[in-house]
N, C-alpha and C positions, 0 to 999 in steps of 0.2 A: 704169421711168416717170419723168419730171421733174415736179413741181410748179414753178409759178411766179406768184408775187402780181401780183394785176394790177387798177389802178385804171381802172374801167369810166367813173368821170367823166360819168353820166347816159346813158351811150350805149345800154345795156340799155333801159333806160324809153323813151329815144325811139328806139329802133327799133320797138317796140311799137305805140307813138302812133302813128307813122306806115307801118305797114305794110297793105296791101301795097307800097308803095314801098323801094325799096331804098337803106337808108341805112349811110353811108359816113363812115371815120374814118382817122386818121394812127395807130400803134401806133410806140411810143418808147420804150426800156428806160434803165434807172439803172443803170449799173453793168455792162455788161453783158458777157457769157461770165465773171460770177464766182457764187459763190453766193447772193449778196445781191442778184443782180439782181431788177430791180421791171420791169414795166410798166406804161404809162401810154396809156391811149384818149384818143383827143382827136377828137369829134366835125365833120366839114364837113360843109357842104350840100351835097345833091348838084344840079347844075343841069342833069342828064340833061336832053333833049328828051323822052324815056319814061324817068320816073326809077322805073314799074314793072319797066322789063326792066333796065335797067342804072346805071352813078353814073359821076358825071363829076365832080371834087371840082370846090367853089369858087374860084378862085384866088386872091380877096382871104382869104378863111378860112383857106387852106391855108400863106398868107405869116405869118397872124399866129398861125397856131398853131404855124410852126415855131422863129418869132420867140422864144414863151414854153417853146417848148420849149428853147432858146438858153440862154436864161435863167436855166431849172432844167437847165442842165447834164445834158441826155437827149440821147439819139442817137435817130433817127428807124432803123427796121429791119423795117419793113413797112407795114400796112394791114389794114381790116376792115371786113367789108362784109359785109352780110345777104340771104339768102334767105329765103323768103316758103313757110310754108306753111298753103296756103291751107282753108278750112274744110269744103270738099269732100272733102280729103279726110280731116276726122274719122272716127271716131273716131282719135286720135292712135295711128301704125301703126311702129314702130321702125326698120324696116326704108326706108319710103317715106321717113321723116325721113334715112336714112342717104344715101339716093338724092341729097335735095333740096344735101344740104350739100356735095356735091363740089364743087371746082371747076371754071366752064364752060372753053372752051378759050380766049373770051376772057379770062376770070380770068388764067388761067397763058400768056398775050400778056402780059399787063400786069403780071405779078408778072415775068416776067425782063426785063422792057423798061427796068423800075425798080430791076431788082434787088433787089427785097425779100429778105431773109430768113426772114423769118417772114409768114405773113396767116392771118387766122382770120376762116371765116365763120360766121358768125350764122343760127340758124333759128329765126324766130317768126313766128305771129300776131300778131292785132290783140287777143290777151290773155295770150300768155304767149313764153318764150323756153326751145328745146325744147334745144337741144343747141351745140355749136360743134367745128366741125373749125380743127386747127392745123397747118398746111403749108407748104412749103417753096415755092418758085417753079417743079419743076417738077410740084406737085401730091403730090408722098409729104408722108402723114402724121407730124406729130412726135408722138412720144408724149409729152405735153404736159397734166399737168390743171391749169387755172388756178385761181385761189383768189381769192377778191376779198379786195383792200389795202385 
């Protein structure tokens, strides 16, 4: 298992507050492919017509985030978004969470379209973060443990 230091930059708190709407962000890396690699998450407003069922990043915010990343000397490696864990599924069940946290066909389509190296799906409800699934553009699990930076 590989460990990556990740700077969530308020993403997790925002995801819980917005649940069941999907919250999205871009994922950037500092010193990619090195043992000192660190990941940075920058949220972007979801402008989808149905923000509970999909996410589309706001283009103006996306440009601001990319500009900030350039100034920081970090590169885009993928994105992060949420899948909700609904109250009717409580009490929490790890098998149910593992089912919901898998990338959908639509997730994989966009991962390949934008050639993402890494994608993270975070499972949340309006009180908690339950887990994160880190995968490549084909949906394959990347055995990575995320540690708050």
